[in-house]
N, C-alpha and C positions, 0 to 999 in steps of 0.2 A: 905602256900606254901614255899617249900625250893628250891632254885635255885643255882646250881653250876656255879660260874662265873670264867671261865677258861681264865686266863690272866697272863701277866708277873708279877713277884713278885716285891719287892722293887727295885727301880732303883736309880742310883746316877748320878754324873755329867759326867761320861763317857758315859752314855746311852742317847739315843734319847728320850726326854720327850714325843714325840708323842705317844709312846706305852701307857703311863699312861693316856694321854689325850683321846685316843680312848676308853680305859676302863672306864674313868670317864663319858663319854657320854653314853656308854651302861648302866652303873650303874644308871644314872639319868633316862634313858628311862624305865628301869625295874621298878623303883619306881613309874613311871606314870602308867605303865601297871598292876603292881601287888603291890599295896600299902600294906605295912606290911610284905612283903615276907622276909624270912630269907635267907641271902646271904652267901654262902660257897665259899671262894676263893680257886682256884686250880691253881697250877703253870703251866704255859704254855710252858716255855722255856726249861724245862728238865723234865724227867720222875720222878715222886715221888709217890711210891706205896701208901703211907699213904694218900696223897691228893686224889687219885682216889678211895680209900675206902670211904673217906668222900663224894666224889661226888656221890657214889652209894646210899647214904642215901637221895638223893634229888629227887624231882618230875620232875625237868627239868634242863637242862644245856645249857649254851651258850658259844661258843668259840669266844673270842673278837678280831675281826679285824685282821689286818696285811695281807700282800700278802700270798696267799695260793698256787697259781698256778704260778710257775716261771721256769726259766731255770737254777737256781743256783744249787750248790751242795746240796746233801741231808742234811736236818737238821731235828731235832726232831719235831719242830713245823710245818713243812711242810709235814711230812710223818708219823712217828710212832704214833704221837698223834691221828691220825685219827682212828687207830685200837682201841685205848682207847674209842673214841667217839662211834664207832660202837658197842663196847661191852656194853656201857651204854644204847644205844638205844635198843639192844637186850634184856636187862634186864627190859625193860618197861619204861625207862626214856625218856622224850621228849628232844631230842638233836637238837640244832640249830647251824649252822655255821653262826655267826653273822658278817656282814660286811666283808665278805671274799673279798680279792683283787686278781688281776692278775697283773703280772709285766713282761715286756719285755724291753730290753735295748734301745728302740728307740720309737719315736712317729710315728708309721706306721699305715697303714690301718687296722682297727680292725679285719676284716675277715681274712686277711693274718696272723696277729699276733695270733689270736685264733687258727688257723690251726697249726702254729709253736709250740705253747704251748702244744697242744694235741698230737703232734708227740713225745713228751718226755714221756718215759715209766712211770716215777713216776707220772706225771700228769694224764695219763690215768688210772693208778691204783687208784689215789686219787679221781678221778671223780666217779669211781665205789663205793668207800666208801661213798662219799657225797650223792650218790643216796639213801643210806640206812637210812639217817637221817630224822628227822621230818621237816626240812626246811633249806634252804640256802638263806641268804640275801647277795646279791652282792653289793659292794660299788662303782663299776665303770663299764662303758660300756663294757670294755674288759672282765671282769669276767662274766658279764651277757652273752656275746656272747659265751664264752667258755662253760658255762652251757647249753645254747641253742643247741650248736653243739653236746654236749655230751648227749642230751636228758634229762637233769635234770631240773625239775621245780624249778625256783628260782625267787626271787623278788629283783629288784634293788631299793634301798632306799638311800637317801642322807646320807653321812658318819656320824656316831655317834658323831664324834668330834665337830660337830656344837653345841651340847648340853653340852659339857664338862664344859664350864664356869658356867652353872647353877648348876652343881654338886658341884663346888668349891665355889659357892656364889660370883662369880665375875660378875659385870655388867658393861656395857659400860658407860663411863663418858660422861656427857652432853657437856663438854668442851674438845675438842680434841686439844692437844698441841704439839704432836710430829709426826715425820715421822720415820719409823723404817725399817731397813733391818734385817731379821732373817737369819743368815747364814745356808747353807746346804752343802752337799758334792758336790765338783767339781764346786762351784760357783767361777767365776773369781774375784780375790781380787784386782781389778783395775777397770777402766772404770766407769760405773754409780755408783757402790758401793762406790767408793772413792769420785767421783766428785759431787754426789747428796747432800752431807751434811746431809744425814739421820743418825740417831743414829744407830749404829751397835751392834747387840746382837748375841752372840754365845750361842746356846742352848746345846752344848756339849763341854767337855774339849778339844776334838780333834779340833773342829771348832775354839775354842778360841786360842789354840796354833798356828794353821796355820795362823790366822789373826794377831796374835801378831808378829810372825816371819816376816810377810809382812809389819810390821810397822803401822798397823791400830790401831786406838783408838776404842777398842772393850770392851764390858761388857759381862761377863759370867752370864747367867741366865738360869739355868737348872731345877730348881724347877718348876713343872707345874703351881701351883697357882701364883707364882711370875711372870712367863712368861706371863700368861694370864692377870695379873694385869697391867703389862707394856704395853701390846697391847690394853688394855681397854682405854688408853689415846691417841691412835694413830689415826691420820687422814688417813695416807696411810701406807701400809705394803707391802714390797717386801719380799717374803719368799722363801727360798730354801727348806723348810719343809712343806709338804702339811698339816700336822696336827698342824702346827702353823698358816698357811694361813686360814684354814676354821674357827677355833675359832676366829681369828682376825676379819674375816668378820662378824661372829655372834655378835661381840661386836661393830659393826658399822663402822669399817675401810673400806676404799676402798683398794682392795687387788690385787696383781699380784703374780703369782707363777713362780719361775725360774725352768724350767723343765730340768731334766736330763734323764728321762725315762718315760714309760707309766703310772707310778703311778700318774702323774699329771692329768690323766683323772678322778681321784676321785673328782676333783674340778668341773667337767663338769655340774653336776646337779645344782650347785649353780650359774653358769654363771660367775665364777671367771676367770679373765684374765690369760693367760699362755704365757710366753716368754721362748724360749730356753736359757739356762744359758749362752751359749757362745755369744748370741746376746746382753748381757749386756755391752759388750765393745763398742757397737754402740752408737752414740750420741743421737739417738731418745729415747732410754730407754724404760722401761715398760709402759704399759697402765693400769691405775688403775681404778677399777669400783666397785661399791657396789654389794653385792650378793643378789640373790633372796632367800627369807626366805622359808625354806621347810615347808610342812604341818606336824605338830606334830601328829595330830589325825590319819593320815594314818599310820605313823610309829608305834604308840602305838597299833593300831588295828592289824597290821601284827604280832607283838610280841605276843599279846594275842592269836591269832589264832594258831600260830606255836607251842607255848609252853604249850597249854592246850588241 
């Protein structure tokens, strides 16, 4: 079997390693569902005609994660790419939008947020495109609600990033020795983050520069396997990045997510704690809790059914 893995290409220290972590989880799950499959990587972030010709040689294709339904300005990976997917499907290739997300800039009631997202012309257009594919896997309750309101059959599964550490060969250490903050956008660089004594990690160069300017003792770790290895030794992790939080939980840490928008709902299936980023200035601080481990067999079964 040949599978087109549609994902971001090589990333560097300027980029959020969460994109690579999402892809790593999908890649590992595909190996469980289709042992021995040939994987053809196709660029997700920009149109590449040669890559799509390669995708056309495959039996199935999967678009890897990231918010699909948002109120942001048009971007290739949220719009034009879906025409490419529909064309592959029309050519007889089984196409799945894998772990699609929805994002709105506040943690509001899901039904109201779903309605607001579907009032956006691009989102209505894209839901029509998604309806033509072999399957849609939602990664969060808001994306699932959007699909339901649009009449699209979808399955909500725990985010693929839970299985990223297995792809990289990283396992949780028996002896947990550190408490970690993984910085993210719009996290306050004072309050709990400074007073807790936690080790502070910046997953992007932008996060590192902002923390350094604020006078914090911070370490830049943007390489996904290195970031996962650091979290494998953690007792507790406060993360401003959901795709650092979920792998940290898979490695045995008690985790809390600092939320800036509805993407934090991706953590809901795991029971990971959520705190609004602004509340980190309060003395009570985050509540850390271990995650509920998802059922691997259910996820693998869904992939097999959708892609064959």
